[in-house]
C-alpha positions as CSV (number, residue, x, y, z in Angstrom):
1,M,19.9,3.7,53.7
2,R,19.8,-0.1,53.5
3,W,21.2,-1.8,50.4
4,R,18.7,-4.1,48.7
5,P,19.6,-6.5,45.9
6,E,16.7,-5.2,43.7
7,H,18.0,-1.6,43.8
8,G,17.6,-0.2,40.2
9,G,15.7,-3.1,39.0
10,A,12.6,-1.0,38.3
11,T,14.5,1.3,36.1
12,V,15.7,-1.5,33.9
13,L,12.1,-2.9,33.7
14,V,10.7,0.5,32.7
15,V,13.3,1.0,30.0
16,A,12.6,-2.5,28.6
17,M,8.9,-2.0,28.6
18,A,9.3,1.4,26.9
19,G,11.4,-0.4,24.2
20,V,8.8,-3.0,23.6
21,L,6.1,-0.4,23.5
22,L,8.1,1.6,20.9
23,A,8.7,-1.5,18.8
24,V,5.0,-2.5,18.8
25,T,3.9,1.1,18.0
26,G,6.4,1.1,15.0
27,G,5.0,-2.2,13.8
28,L,1.4,-1.1,14.0
29,A,2.3,2.1,12.1
30,A,4.0,0.1,9.3
31,V,1.0,-2.2,9.0
32,G,-1.4,0.7,8.9
33,G,0.7,2.3,6.2
34,L,0.6,-0.9,4.1
35,V,-3.2,-1.2,4.5
36,T,-3.7,2.4,3.5
37,A,-1.4,1.9,0.4
38,Q,-3.3,-1.2,-0.6
39,R,-6.6,0.6,-0.4
40,R,-5.2,3.5,-2.5
41,A,-3.8,1.0,-5.1
42,Q,-7.1,-0.9,-5.3
43,A,-9.1,2.3,-5.8
44,A,-6.8,3.5,-8.5
45,A,-6.9,0.1,-10.2
46,D,-10.7,0.0,-10.1
47,L,-11.0,3.5,-11.6
48,A,-8.4,2.8,-14.3
49,A,-10.2,-0.5,-15.3
50,L,-13.5,1.3,-15.5
51,A,-12.1,4.2,-17.5
52,A,-10.4,1.7,-19.9
53,A,-13.5,-0.4,-20.3
54,T,-15.5,2.6,-21.5
55,T,-12.9,3.6,-24.0
56,P,-12.6,2.1,-27.5
57,S,-10.1,-0.8,-27.4
58,G,-7.4,1.1,-29.3
59,G,-7.0,3.6,-26.5
60,A,-8.0,1.6,-23.5
61,C,-4.6,1.1,-22.0
62,A,-3.6,4.8,-22.6
63,E,-6.8,5.8,-20.8
64,A,-6.0,3.4,-18.0
65,A,-2.6,4.9,-17.6
66,R,-4.0,8.5,-17.6
67,T,-6.5,7.5,-14.9
68,A,-4.0,5.7,-12.8
69,S,-1.6,8.7,-13.0
70,A,-4.4,11.0,-11.9
71,N,-4.8,8.9,-8.8
72,D,-1.0,8.9,-8.0
73,A,-0.5,5.4,-9.2
74,A,1.6,3.9,-12.0
75,L,0.1,1.5,-14.6
76,V,2.3,-1.6,-14.6
77,G,0.1,-3.9,-16.7
78,C,-2.9,-3.7,-19.1
79,R,-4.6,-6.4,-21.0
80,V,-7.6,-6.0,-23.3
81,A,-9.4,-9.2,-24.2
82,G,-12.5,-8.4,-26.2
83,Q,-14.6,-6.0,-24.2
84,E,-12.9,-7.0,-20.9
85,V,-9.9,-4.9,-19.6
86,T,-7.6,-6.0,-16.8
87,V,-5.2,-3.5,-15.3
88,V,-2.4,-3.7,-12.7
89,V,-1.3,-0.5,-10.9
90,A,1.3,0.2,-8.3
91,V,1.5,2.9,-5.6
92,P,4.4,3.7,-3.3
93,G,4.1,2.1,0.1
94,P,5.0,3.5,3.5
95,A,8.5,5.0,3.8
96,V,11.0,2.6,5.3
97,P,14.7,3.4,5.5
98,W,16.1,0.1,4.2
99,R,14.0,-0.5,1.0
100,T,11.5,0.9,-1.4
101,V,8.0,-0.5,-0.9
102,R,5.6,-0.7,-3.9
103,V,2.0,-2.0,-3.4
104,T,0.2,-3.4,-6.5
105,A,-3.4,-4.1,-7.2
106,E,-5.3,-5.6,-10.1
107,A,-8.8,-4.9,-11.4
108,R,-10.9,-6.1,-14.2
109,A,-13.8,-4.4,-15.9
110,G,-16.1,-5.2,-18.8
111,P,-19.7,-6.0,-19.6
112,G,-21.5,-8.6,-17.5
């Protein structure tokens, strides 16, 4: 067998390419998780705002909190201005080992 200076070079290249592929796949999974969480948060905010807008103003924020909770979200803000209700909800984002991710969304509902 002849010795060649490139001997084993393909192995290093394949390992490097596998590492890059793994990193890209992980990044895409994280972005997909964030997009999904944002959609869930926006849906929960929209429903909470609509529920609050159809409730008498004294119980609008309590109804928004109940609706958000029923959609696995937490109400973090609620403001009633006349017949218009603005709510902010938060949902847990994708699981990452180094921090807790919360995704928030805001929605407004009222006449007109």
